[in-house]
N, C-alpha and C positions, 0 to 999 in steps of 0.2 A: 788492798789499801785504797781508800777512796781518793786520796790526793796527797800532796806533800804538806807536811806540817811546817809551820813557820819556826824560825829560830834554830840555834845550834842544838838545843836539847831535842827539838822536834826532828831535826835531821838525823840525830843519833838514834832516836826511836824508830824512825823510818828504816834505817839500816839494820837495826836489831830485828825488826819484823821481816825484812828481806832475807837476812841470814837464816832466820827460823823457817821461813817459807822454803828455802832450799833444802834444809834438813827435813822438813815435813815431806817434801816431794820424794826424797830418797827413802824415807821410812815407808811411805805409801807403796813404793815399788818392791818392798821386801815381803815375801811370804812370812807368816807367823813363825814357822820353824826356823827360818833363817834369821829372823829378828832375835830369837832367843838362843841361837847356837853359840856356844862358847868357842871363840876363835883363838883366844890367847890365854890358855890356862896357866902359863908360866909367869905372866906379868905380876909384879908386886902391887900394881895398882888395880884394885878390885873394880874400879869404875871403868876399866878399859878392856874387859874380858869379852864383851859381846856388844852388838848394837843396842840391846836392851839395857845393859849397865851404863853404856855411854849416854843414851837418851835420858835415863833416870838421873844421871849425874848432871847433865845439862839443865834439866828442869829444876832440880834441887838448887843448883848454883844460881840460876836465874831468880828464883824466889829469894835466895840469900842476898843477891845484889839489891833487889827492891827493898828488902828488909833493912839493909844497911843504909840505903838512901832515906828511908822513912825515919830511921833513928837520927840521921843528920838533920832532917827537917823537923824533928821533934813531933812527928805525927804517929798516931796509933797504928797498929797492925801486927799481925802474927806472921810467923814463917811456918809454912807447912813442914811437917816432919819428912825427912828423906826416906824414900822407900823404893823398892824395885817395882817398876811399872810393868804391867802386862802389855802385850801387843795392842789390845783394844783400849787401854788407858793412855797410851803414849801420846797420841795426837791431841786428844782433849787436854791432857796435862800440859803439853807444850803451849797450847792456846791459853790455858789458864795462867801459865807463867807470863806470857805476853800481856795478858789482861792485868795481872798484878803490877807489872811495870807501867803500863799505860795509866792505871789508876794512881799509882805513886807519883807519876810525873804530870798528870793532868793539870792544866793551868799554869805550868812552868815551862812551856815550850820555848818561850822567848826571854828566858832569864838573861840578865846582863853578864858580860864576861866576868865582872867582879863578883857577882853573886854565884856564878858557877865555880870560880876559883875559891870562893869562901865556903863552899859546901864541901866539908872534909869528911871522908869516910875511911875509917880504920878497918881494914879487912882482917878476918880471922887468921890469915896466913902471914900477918905481920907487915903488910904494905899499907901505906897511907896514900889514898887517891883523892883528887878533887872530883867533882861530879862528872866532868867531861872524861877524865881518865878512866873512871870506873865504868862508864857507859861504853867507852871504846873497848875496854877489856871485855865487857859482856858480849859485844858484837864479835870480837875475835875469838872468844871462847867457843861460841856456837860454830863459827867457821872452822876452827881447828878440829873440833870433834866431828863435824860433817865430813871433813876431809879424811879423818881417820876411818870412818865407815866406808867412804868411797874407796879407800885403799883396800879394805877388806874385800870389797866387790872386785876391784881391779885385779887383785892377786888370786881371785877364785876361792877365797876363804868362806864367803857367803855369796849367794846368787840372788839376782832379782827375779821377779816373776817373768815368765816368757812374754816377749813383746813389749816389755817396759824399758 
């Protein structure tokens, strides 16, 4: 990150990037076979079976947040289809997700509080957010899933590369 962005939206984007950086560091520490290892085959949430499914979910959701914001701004843009990312695709896909959000928010870092509150996004899961709330949700979403992978490591369900 070259520096701090200005404004409330800029601050939230900075924190989104920081959260994604922590997730990226964790993924970089995993060998490929540990990234793809099914850790929880009993869960009903298919997005939480392995580090691979979790990261794929985080990336897809991140594109979904950007897509929802673009709809609220009435700007064009597609949402990539959700798919299971390979080990070698995960980090570039995470960066592409961030770039999607940067592009979506570019030039809006210093929106007024009124404009932020007036930017309403209806999420597919039935919750309505203003722009700040959705961006806060996006940051915490990455943090929650990073923690989930950290717990897999902590409990010995997956292991990091030696020396990492």
